[in-house]
Z-matrix of the N, CA and C atoms (Angstrom, degrees):
N
C 1 1.445
C 2 1.530 1 107.74
N 3 1.331 2 116.77 1 128.66
C 4 1.462 3 119.21 2 -179.30
C 5 1.530 4 110.58 3 -83.59
N 6 1.320 5 115.46 4 174.84
C 7 1.461 6 121.10 5 -176.21
C 8 1.517 7 113.59 6 -58.92
N 9 1.335 8 117.21 7 -41.99
C 10 1.466 9 119.96 8 179.31
C 11 1.523 10 110.89 9 -61.93
N 12 1.322 11 115.89 10 -41.99
C 13 1.464 12 119.95 11 178.60
C 14 1.528 13 111.28 12 -65.45
N 15 1.324 14 116.47 13 -40.62
C 16 1.462 15 119.78 14 178.71
C 17 1.527 16 111.08 15 -63.67
N 18 1.328 17 116.70 16 -42.62
C 19 1.461 18 120.09 17 178.54
C 20 1.522 19 111.44 18 -63.85
N 21 1.310 20 116.19 19 -38.05
C 22 1.457 21 120.76 20 177.27
C 23 1.532 22 110.73 21 -63.36
N 24 1.333 23 116.45 22 -41.93
C 25 1.468 24 120.91 23 177.79
C 26 1.527 25 111.19 24 -63.30
N 27 1.326 26 117.00 25 -41.28
C 28 1.466 27 120.05 26 177.89
C 29 1.528 28 109.46 27 -61.00
N 30 1.338 29 115.93 28 -45.97
C 31 1.461 30 120.24 29 -178.46
C 32 1.528 31 111.96 30 -62.90
N 33 1.324 32 116.96 31 -36.38
C 34 1.468 33 118.93 32 -176.53
C 35 1.528 34 113.45 33 -86.48
N 36 1.323 35 117.92 34 -29.80
C 37 1.463 36 118.77 35 -174.81
C 38 1.526 37 114.47 36 -94.61
N 39 1.326 38 117.46 37 -26.82
C 40 1.469 39 118.59 38 -177.30
C 41 1.525 40 112.19 39 -62.40
N 42 1.338 41 120.34 40 -45.73
C 43 1.470 42 117.87 41 178.04
C 44 1.537 43 112.41 42 -59.45
N 45 1.336 44 116.63 43 -36.50
C 46 1.475 45 119.07 44 177.92
C 47 1.522 46 110.87 45 -67.37
N 48 1.346 47 116.48 46 -37.94
C 49 1.470 48 119.90 47 177.60
C 50 1.526 49 110.37 48 -62.36
N 51 1.327 50 116.00 49 -45.17
C 52 1.462 51 120.67 50 -177.74
C 53 1.534 52 110.33 51 -67.21
N 54 1.334 53 117.10 52 -37.35
C 55 1.470 54 119.88 53 177.78
C 56 1.526 55 110.47 54 -66.01
N 57 1.324 56 116.01 55 -39.91
C 58 1.470 57 120.25 56 -179.06
C 59 1.524 58 111.66 57 -74.69
N 60 1.328 59 116.06 58 -26.05
C 61 1.466 60 122.06 59 -178.20
C 62 1.526 61 108.11 60 -127.18
N 63 1.339 62 118.09 61 80.61
C 64 1.470 63 121.98 62 -171.20
C 65 1.530 64 115.36 63 -57.08
N 66 1.307 65 119.11 64 -24.86
C 67 1.455 66 120.49 65 179.69
C 68 1.520 67 113.80 66 -81.90
N 69 1.327 68 117.41 67 -2.95
C 70 1.465 69 122.19 68 -176.57
C 71 1.532 70 109.86 69 -85.30
N 72 1.330 71 118.37 70 116.62
C 73 1.468 72 119.95 71 -179.76
C 74 1.535 73 111.13 72 -70.88
N 75 1.314 74 115.96 73 122.12
C 76 1.466 75 120.91 74 -173.62
C 77 1.527 76 112.70 75 -64.06
N 78 1.337 77 118.25 76 -47.63
C 79 1.470 78 119.90 77 -176.38
C 80 1.526 79 111.10 78 -60.14
N 81 1.316 80 117.09 79 -45.95
C 82 1.460 81 120.66 80 179.29
C 83 1.512 82 112.05 81 -65.77
N 84 1.344 83 116.31 82 -38.24
C 85 1.462 84 120.68 83 178.91
C 86 1.526 85 110.44 84 -63.29
N 87 1.321 86 116.87 85 -42.83
C 88 1.471 87 120.78 86 177.93
C 89 1.523 88 109.88 87 -62.17
N 90 1.340 89 117.22 88 -44.09
C 91 1.470 90 120.22 89 -179.77
C 92 1.527 91 111.70 90 -61.00
N 93 1.322 92 117.14 91 -44.14
C 94 1.471 93 120.26 92 178.90
C 95 1.523 94 109.57 93 -59.80
N 96 1.316 95 115.92 94 -46.02
C 97 1.472 96 118.87 95 -178.97
C 98 1.525 97 111.30 96 -64.31
N 99 1.337 98 117.51 97 -42.16
C 100 1.468 99 120.56 98 179.62
C 101 1.526 100 111.60 99 -64.84
N 102 1.322 101 116.95 100 -40.51
C 103 1.464 102 119.79 101 178.33
C 104 1.526 103 111.14 102 -64.12
N 105 1.314 104 117.20 103 -40.14
C 106 1.472 105 119.73 104 177.60
C 107 1.532 106 111.20 105 -64.03
N 108 1.326 107 116.44 106 -43.68
C 109 1.471 108 120.58 107 178.53
C 110 1.530 109 110.14 108 -63.50
N 111 1.338 110 116.73 109 -43.62
C 112 1.472 111 120.19 110 179.92
C 113 1.527 112 110.68 111 -63.65
N 114 1.331 113 116.82 112 -43.44
C 115 1.470 114 120.07 113 178.85
C 116 1.515 115 111.98 114 -61.03
N 117 1.329 116 115.79 115 -44.57
C 118 1.464 117 119.65 116 177.81
C 119 1.527 118 110.43 117 -65.32
N 120 1.337 119 116.36 118 -36.32
C 121 1.463 120 120.48 119 179.10
C 122 1.515 121 112.24 120 -64.40
N 123 1.329 122 116.56 121 -40.66
C 124 1.469 123 120.65 122 177.39
C 125 1.526 124 109.60 123 -61.74
N 126 1.331 125 115.47 124 -46.83
C 127 1.475 126 119.10 125 179.66
C 128 1.518 127 111.37 126 -62.25
N 129 1.324 128 116.84 127 -46.11
C 130 1.468 129 120.96 128 -179.46
C 131 1.527 130 111.72 129 -63.29
N 132 1.327 131 116.49 130 -37.93
C 133 1.463 132 120.91 131 -179.47
C 134 1.530 133 111.47 132 -67.82
N 135 1.349 134 116.45 133 -46.50
C 136 1.457 135 119.79 134 -172.23
C 137 1.530 136 114.44 135 -88.96
N 138 1.311 137 118.67 136 -18.89
C 139 1.471 138 120.33 137 -176.93
C 140 1.531 139 112.06 138 -55.46
N 141 1.336 140 119.84 139 -49.45
C 142 1.472 141 117.91 140 179.30
C 143 1.530 142 113.12 141 -67.02
N 144 1.322 143 117.15 142 -29.22
C 145 1.465 144 120.72 143 177.67
C 146 1.524 145 109.26 144 -63.91
N 147 1.343 146 116.00 145 -49.52
C 148 1.462 147 119.69 146 -179.35
C 149 1.527 148 111.69 147 -68.74
N 150 1.327 149 117.19 148 -36.51
C 151 1.471 150 120.04 149 178.84
C 152 1.524 151 109.90 150 -60.13
N 153 1.324 152 116.78 151 -41.32
C 154 1.470 153 120.71 152 179.07
C 155 1.527 154 111.65 153 -65.04
N 156 1.326 155 116.21 154 -22.36
C 157 1.466 156 121.60 155 179.17
C 158 1.519 157 112.17 156 -95.89
N 159 1.335 158 116.22 157 6.31
C 160 1.467 159 122.70 158 -179.68
C 161 1.529 160 111.82 159 61.51
N 162 1.344 161 115.30 160 39.91
C 163 1.458 162 122.29 161 179.21
C 164 1.517 163 109.50 162 -141.34
N 165 1.316 164 116.17 163 166.08
C 166 1.460 165 121.01 164 164.81
C 167 1.518 166 106.28 165 -107.18
N 168 1.321 167 116.55 166 163.87
C 169 1.456 168 119.49 167 178.14
C 170 1.534 169 110.36 168 -59.84
N 171 1.336 170 116.44 169 -42.51
C 172 1.466 171 120.14 170 -179.89
C 173 1.530 172 111.90 171 -65.53
N 174 1.328 173 117.68 172 -40.32
C 175 1.460 174 119.12 173 -179.18
C 176 1.526 175 110.66 174 -67.28
N 177 1.333 176 116.87 175 -37.89
C 178 1.464 177 119.59 176 176.10
C 179 1.527 178 110.29 177 -64.28
N 180 1.329 179 116.41 178 -41.04
C 181 1.462 180 120.95 179 178.66
C 182 1.535 181 110.15 180 -59.61
N 183 1.325 182 117.26 181 -43.11
C 184 1.471 183 121.24 182 177.41
C 185 1.520 184 110.02 183 -59.13
N 186 1.317 185 117.63 184 -48.09
C 187 1.471 186 120.67 185 -179.48
C 188 1.526 187 110.78 186 -60.67
N 189 1.325 188 117.12 187 -41.98
C 190 1.468 189 120.86 188 179.00
C 191 1.523 190 111.45 189 -63.94
N 192 1.334 191 116.74 190 -41.92
C 193 1.466 192 120.40 191 178.76
C 194 1.521 193 111.05 192 -62.29
N 195 1.321 194 116.69 193 -39.10
C 196 1.466 195 119.87 194 178.98
C 197 1.527 196 111.19 195 -68.28
N 198 1.327 197 117.31 196 -39.63
C 199 1.469 198 120.63 197 176.94
C 200 1.528 199 109.69 198 -61.34
N 201 1.326 200 116.57 199 -40.17
C 202 1.466 201 121.32 200 -174.53
C 203 1.529 202 113.64 201 -84.71
N 204 1.326 203 117.96 202 -11.01
C 205 1.465 204 119.33 203 -177.32
C 206 1.528 205 110.39 204 -69.34
N 207 1.318 206 115.17 205 150.60
C 208 1.469 207 120.22 206 -176.09
C 209 1.521 208 112.65 207 -59.95
N 210 1.332 209 116.59 208 -41.85
C 211 1.464 210 119.84 209 -177.10
C 212 1.528 211 113.21 210 -109.71
N 213 1.354 212 116.29 211 10.26
C 214 1.453 213 119.80 212 176.27
C 215 1.508 214 114.97 213 75.58
N 216 1.336 215 116.17 214 15.94
C 217 1.462 216 118.60 215 -179.76
C 218 1.520 217 110.38 216 -148.55
N 219 1.343 218 115.25 217 165.70
C 220 1.465 219 121.65 218 179.23
C 221 1.520 220 108.22 219 -159.66
N 222 1.311 221 114.88 220 162.17
C 223 1.463 222 119.49 221 175.77
C 224 1.522 223 108.83 222 -85.37
N 225 1.330 224 117.95 223 154.31
C 226 1.463 225 120.12 224 176.72
C 227 1.533 226 112.32 225 -58.03
N 228 1.328 227 117.89 226 -38.12
C 229 1.471 228 119.27 227 -179.08
C 230 1.526 229 111.00 228 -68.28
N 231 1.331 230 118.05 229 -38.64
C 232 1.470 231 120.15 230 176.12
C 233 1.528 232 110.69 231 -63.77
N 234 1.321 233 116.88 232 -42.85
C 235 1.461 234 120.52 233 178.11
C 236 1.527 235 110.69 234 -62.20
N 237 1.314 236 116.42 235 -41.69
C 238 1.459 237 121.48 236 178.74
C 239 1.523 238 110.82 237 -57.93
N 240 1.319 239 116.44 238 -45.99
C 241 1.471 240 120.53 239 -179.93
C 242 1.517 241 111.53 240 -66.91
N 243 1.327 242 117.60 241 -42.52
C 244 1.467 243 120.61 242 -177.20
C 245 1.527 244 112.19 243 -69.95
N 246 1.323 245 116.50 244 -34.38
C 247 1.460 246 120.16 245 179.64
C 248 1.533 247 110.61 246 -80.84
N 249 1.329 248 115.66 247 -26.87
C 250 1.458 249 119.40 248 179.88
C 251 1.512 250 112.53 249 83.92
N 252 1.316 251 116.13 250 41.71
C 253 1.462 252 120.63 251 178.86
C 254 1.530 253 108.46 252 -133.93
N 255 1.313 254 115.55 253 165.39
C 256 1.465 255 119.84 254 -178.80
C 257 1.525 256 110.46 255 -69.17
N 258 1.318 257 115.32 256 160.23
C 259 1.466 258 119.25 257 178.53
C 260 1.520 259 111.17 258 -66.29
N 261 1.333 260 116.60 259 -35.64
C 262 1.466 261 118.05 260 179.03
C 263 1.526 262 110.75 261 -67.56
N 264 1.333 263 117.54 262 -37.70
C 265 1.460 264 119.35 263 176.54
C 266 1.527 265 110.24 264 -68.37
N 267 1.328 266 117.03 265 -36.67
C 268 1.467 267 119.63 266 177.99
C 269 1.521 268 109.82 267 -62.71
N 270 1.326 269 117.22 268 -38.12
C 271 1.467 270 119.92 269 177.22
C 272 1.523 271 110.05 270 -58.35
N 273 1.323 272 117.33 271 -44.56
C 274 1.475 273 120.98 272 178.41
C 275 1.531 274 111.21 273 -63.50
N 276 1.326 275 116.23 274 -42.43
C 277 1.465 276 120.26 275 179.08
C 278 1.525 277 110.39 276 -61.02
N 279 1.333 278 116.03 277 -46.06
C 280 1.466 279 120.13 278 -178.81
C 281 1.515 280 111.77 279 -66.23
N 282 1.327 281 117.78 280 -37.08
C 283 1.470 282 120.37 281 176.56
C 284 1.523 283 110.57 282 -61.01
N 285 1.332 284 116.82 283 -42.76
C 286 1.465 285 121.09 284 179.29
C 287 1.535 286 110.74 285 -65.41
N 288 1.334 287 116.46 286 -46.35
C 289 1.465 288 120.15 287 -179.48
C 290 1.528 289 111.26 288 -63.99
N 291 1.320 290 116.31 289 -38.07
C 292 1.460 291 120.04 290 177.70
C 293 1.526 292 110.39 291 -67.73
N 294 1.321 293 116.70 292 -41.25
C 295 1.462 294 120.78 293 177.99
C 296 1.517 295 112.34 294 -62.40
N 297 1.331 296 116.00 295 -31.75
C 298 1.464 297 120.98 296 177.59
C 299 1.529 298 111.94 297 -80.48
N 300 1.334 299 116.52 298 -7.60
C 301 1.463 300 120.57 299 179.70
C 302 1.519 301 113.84 300 81.83
N 303 1.342 302 118.01 301 15.09
C 304 1.457 303 121.22 302 -175.52
C 305 1.526 304 113.51 303 -93.14
N 306 1.343 305 117.14 304 -18.00
C 307 1.463 306 121.15 305 174.41
C 308 1.514 307 109.03 306 -135.96
N 309 1.321 308 115.09 307 164.54
C 310 1.466 309 121.50 308 171.86
C 311 1.524 310 106.61 309 -128.23
N 312 1.332 311 115.42 310 144.71
C 313 1.468 312 120.58 311 175.76
C 314 1.518 313 107.85 312 -119.55
N 315 1.318 314 114.52 313 137.90
C 316 1.461 315 119.04 314 176.31
C 317 1.523 316 108.85 315 -145.68
N 318 1.294 317 115.33 316 165.16
C 319 1.458 318 121.69 317 178.37
C 320 1.521 319 109.31 318 -75.14
N 321 1.330 320 115.99 319 137.20
C 322 1.466 321 120.68 320 178.78
C 323 1.520 322 110.12 321 -63.60
N 324 1.315 323 116.42 322 140.68
C 325 1.470 324 121.01 323 -177.42
C 326 1.527 325 111.97 324 -64.35
N 327 1.313 326 117.05 325 -41.75
C 328 1.468 327 120.92 326 -173.93
C 329 1.523 328 113.92 327 -87.01
N 330 1.336 329 116.77 328 -16.80
C 331 1.465 330 119.88 329 -177.38
C 332 1.523 331 108.35 330 -146.00
N 333 1.313 332 116.43 331 102.92
C 334 1.470 333 121.73 332 -175.18
C 335 1.530 334 112.61 333 -65.63
N 336 1.340 335 117.27 334 -10.34
C 337 1.475 336 119.76 335 178.43
C 338 1.521 337 111.71 336 -82.61
N 339 1.331 338 117.40 337 -14.76
C 340 1.461 339 121.44 338 -175.06
C 341 1.528 340 111.67 339 -106.93
N 342 1.321 341 114.06 340 149.70
C 343 1.462 342 120.22 341 174.32
C 344 1.517 343 109.41 342 -105.47
N 345 1.312 344 115.43 343 154.47
C 346 1.453 345 122.55 344 174.52
C 347 1.521 346 107.08 345 -123.78
N 348 1.313 347 115.38 346 133.33
C 349 1.460 348 122.16 347 -179.90
C 350 1.523 349 107.74 348 -107.49
N 351 1.325 350 116.44 349 132.60
C 352 1.464 351 119.99 350 177.61
C 353 1.522 352 109.53 351 -134.38
N 354 1.305 353 114.53 352 156.69
C 355 1.456 354 122.48 353 -179.59
C 356 1.521 355 109.58 354 -83.58
N 357 1.315 356 116.87 355 136.31
C 358 1.463 357 120.74 356 173.56
C 359 1.530 358 108.64 357 -88.74
N 360 1.308 359 116.48 358 169.47
C 361 1.473 360 119.55 359 175.98
C 362 1.529 361 110.67 360 -61.16
N 363 1.336 362 116.07 361 -38.38
C 364 1.470 363 119.37 362 177.50
C 365 1.527 364 110.16 363 -62.84
N 366 1.335 365 117.11 364 -38.29
C 367 1.464 366 121.26 365 177.26
C 368 1.514 367 111.95 366 -64.74
N 369 1.316 368 116.18 367 -41.33
C 370 1.466 369 120.48 368 178.13
C 371 1.536 370 110.11 369 -63.51
N 372 1.334 371 116.75 370 -41.72
C 373 1.474 372 120.13 371 176.84
C 374 1.520 373 110.78 372 -62.64
N 375 1.348 374 116.63 373 -40.98
C 376 1.465 375 120.88 374 179.86
C 377 1.523 376 110.58 375 -59.93
N 378 1.335 377 116.81 376 -46.14
C 379 1.470 378 120.29 377 178.71
C 380 1.519 379 110.32 378 -61.92
N 381 1.315 380 116.24 379 -49.10
C 382 1.463 381 120.03 380 -177.95
C 383 1.525 382 112.48 381 -63.08
N 384 1.330 383 117.80 382 -33.80
C 385 1.466 384 121.64 383 176.80
C 386 1.527 385 111.65 384 -74.66
N 387 1.323 386 116.78 385 -28.79
C 388 1.468 387 121.83 386 -175.60
C 389 1.518 388 112.38 387 -80.69
N 390 1.323 389 118.11 388 -39.43
C 391 1.466 390 121.88 389 -174.30
C 392 1.532 391 112.75 390 -51.88
N 393 1.323 392 120.05 391 -49.05
C 394 1.468 393 118.51 392 -179.34
C 395 1.531 394 113.02 393 -62.28
N 396 1.319 395 116.60 394 -28.59
C 397 1.464 396 120.26 395 -179.33
C 398 1.530 397 112.22 396 -79.96
N 399 1.337 398 117.69 397 -13.11
C 400 1.466 399 121.84 398 177.67
C 401 1.517 400 113.02 399 -96.61
N 402 1.311 401 116.87 400 -18.18
C 403 1.463 402 119.96 401 -175.06
C 404 1.529 403 111.61 402 -57.50
N 405 1.318 404 117.79 403 -48.84
C 406 1.465 405 120.40 404 -178.08
C 407 1.531 406 112.30 405 -64.93
N 408 1.335 407 120.38 406 -47.62
C 409 1.468 408 118.56 407 177.31
C 410 1.532 409 113.21 408 -59.97
N 411 1.327 410 117.67 409 -37.31
C 412 1.466 411 119.65 410 178.26
C 413 1.525 412 109.83 411 -64.99
N 414 1.317 413 117.00 412 -43.90
C 415 1.471 414 120.87 413 177.53
C 416 1.537 415 110.67 414 -60.65
N 417 1.329 416 116.78 415 -44.38
C 418 1.470 417 120.48 416 -179.88
C 419 1.519 418 111.96 417 -64.29
N 420 1.342 419 116.99 418 -37.67
C 421 1.466 420 120.80 419 -177.38
C 422 1.527 421 111.53 420 -60.44
N 423 1.312 422 116.90 421 -32.79
C 424 1.461 423 120.63 422 -176.38
C 425 1.533 424 112.62 423 -112.36
N 426 1.315 425 116.82 424 17.69
C 427 1.466 426 121.35 425 -172.48
C 428 1.527 427 114.13 426 -66.52
N 429 1.312 428 118.79 427 -21.20
C 430 1.469 429 120.02 428 178.71
C 431 1.524 430 112.71 429 -84.05
N 432 1.322 431 117.40 430 -1.55
C 433 1.460 432 121.58 431 177.71
C 434 1.521 433 109.02 432 -107.72
N 435 1.344 434 116.27 433 132.28
C 436 1.464 435 118.09 434 173.94
C 437 1.526 436 108.78 435 -80.53
N 438 1.316 437 116.90 436 176.37
C 439 1.471 438 121.15 437 -174.69
C 440 1.529 439 111.71 438 -59.52
N 441 1.325 440 117.66 439 -41.09
C 442 1.464 441 120.47 440 -179.99
C 443 1.532 442 111.24 441 -66.60
N 444 1.330 443 117.08 442 -41.17
C 445 1.465 444 120.51 443 179.12
C 446 1.524 445 111.08 444 -65.91
N 447 1.326 446 116.46 445 -41.07
C 448 1.461 447 120.41 446 178.78
C 449 1.533 448 110.47 447 -63.63
N 450 1.315 449 116.45 448 -41.70
C 451 1.464 450 120.90 449 177.37
C 452 1.520 451 110.72 450 -63.89
N 453 1.315 452 117.25 451 -44.29
C 454 1.465 453 121.39 452 179.32
C 455 1.529 454 110.81 453 -63.55
N 456 1.315 455 116.65 454 -42.76
C 457 1.465 456 120.15 455 178.04
C 458 1.527 457 110.45 456 -59.81
N 459 1.316 458 117.20 457 -43.71
C 460 1.461 459 120.85 458 177.84
C 461 1.521 460 111.70 459 -60.63
N 462 1.325 461 117.05 460 -43.88
C 463 1.472 462 120.92 461 178.95
C 464 1.524 463 110.94 462 -64.26
N 465 1.329 464 116.91 463 -44.15
C 466 1.469 465 120.45 464 -178.61
C 467 1.533 466 111.57 465 -66.82
N 468 1.321 467 116.91 466 -41.45
C 469 1.464 468 119.40 467 178.02
C 470 1.528 469 110.90 468 -65.24
N 471 1.328 470 117.17 469 -39.51
C 472 1.466 471 120.17 470 176.77
C 473 1.523 472 110.57 471 -62.35
N 474 1.311 473 116.48 472 -43.53
C 475 1.465 474 121.20 473 178.62
C 476 1.529 475 110.42 474 -63.54
N 477 1.315 476 117.35 475 -39.57
C 478 1.460 477 121.83 476 178.84
C 479 1.526 478 111.21 477 -64.98
N 480 1.323 479 117.09 478 -41.04
C 481 1.467 480 121.03 479 179.27
C 482 1.528 481 110.01 480 -61.37
N 483 1.319 482 116.95 481 -43.30
C 484 1.467 483 120.77 482 177.22
C 485 1.524 484 110.03 483 -64.51
N 486 1.330 485 116.87 484 -40.09
C 487 1.462 486 121.14 485 178.23
C 488 1.523 487 111.34 486 -61.30
N 489 1.329 488 116.36 487 -40.40
C 490 1.473 489 119.65 488 176.97
C 491 1.529 490 110.25 489 -60.31
N 492 1.333 491 116.77 490 -43.93
C 493 1.460 492 120.50 491 179.62
C 494 1.519 493 111.10 492 -61.36
N 495 1.341 494 117.28 493 -47.98
C 496 1.454 495 121.02 494 -179.83
C 497 1.519 496 111.00 495 -62.69
N 498 1.318 497 116.91 496 -43.24
C 499 1.467 498 120.88 497 -179.32
C 500 1.512 499 111.76 498 -65.96
N 501 1.329 500 117.17 499 -38.57
C 502 1.457 501 120.88 500 179.13
C 503 1.526 502 110.04 501 -64.91
N 504 1.321 503 117.44 502 -38.32
C 505 1.464 504 120.44 503 177.83
C 506 1.522 505 110.52 504 -66.05
N 507 1.335 506 117.62 505 -41.27
C 508 1.464 507 121.14 506 179.44
C 509 1.524 508 110.90 507 -65.84
N 510 1.331 509 117.10 508 -41.08
C 511 1.459 510 121.25 509 178.43
C 512 1.523 511 109.81 510 -64.12
N 513 1.341 512 116.43 511 -39.46
C 514 1.459 513 120.72 512 178.84
C 515 1.510 514 112.51 513 -62.21
N 516 1.322 515 116.65 514 -35.44
C 517 1.474 516 120.69 515 179.52
C 518 1.524 517 111.23 516 -71.61
N 519 1.342 518 117.09 517 -31.99
C 520 1.460 519 121.47 518 -179.30
C 521 1.525 520 110.47 519 -76.60
N 522 1.335 521 116.38 520 -37.77
C 523 1.457 522 121.34 521 -176.05
C 524 1.471 523 111.29 522 -75.40
């Protein structure tokens, strides 16, 4: 089902859902559904791009984070949080990146219980070779938004992320 069809389904089914479930807030329900569709759309759009580059979106994100880090390294748990994936999935990602020779893992000097992940020269080359090949797909993905709309979307999504954090804390206090 393409995006237009999905949007049509949301428009036609949400009012029926709200009528059948009177306590369900329609505006919030629509937003949840749209965010899920958008998230899946991003994954569906970029998955073949990254596959052609012999990467996953998450593995590329890890490499970029390591390039951008102040000291060129990070812990697996920090990477997991920044990428937004589980620690077990991060372990799989790091195993793949290490097997490809793009990262190295070693025991932290000050705490033998912790690992430190760093970028290898081959990993740095991979990132630098990949970035130019991603520029066009990224531009195309957002091509229907002008600069003001893209900026507004970024602000609204940032505000929503903070709202999720605040709401989760409030729910935790009630539960």
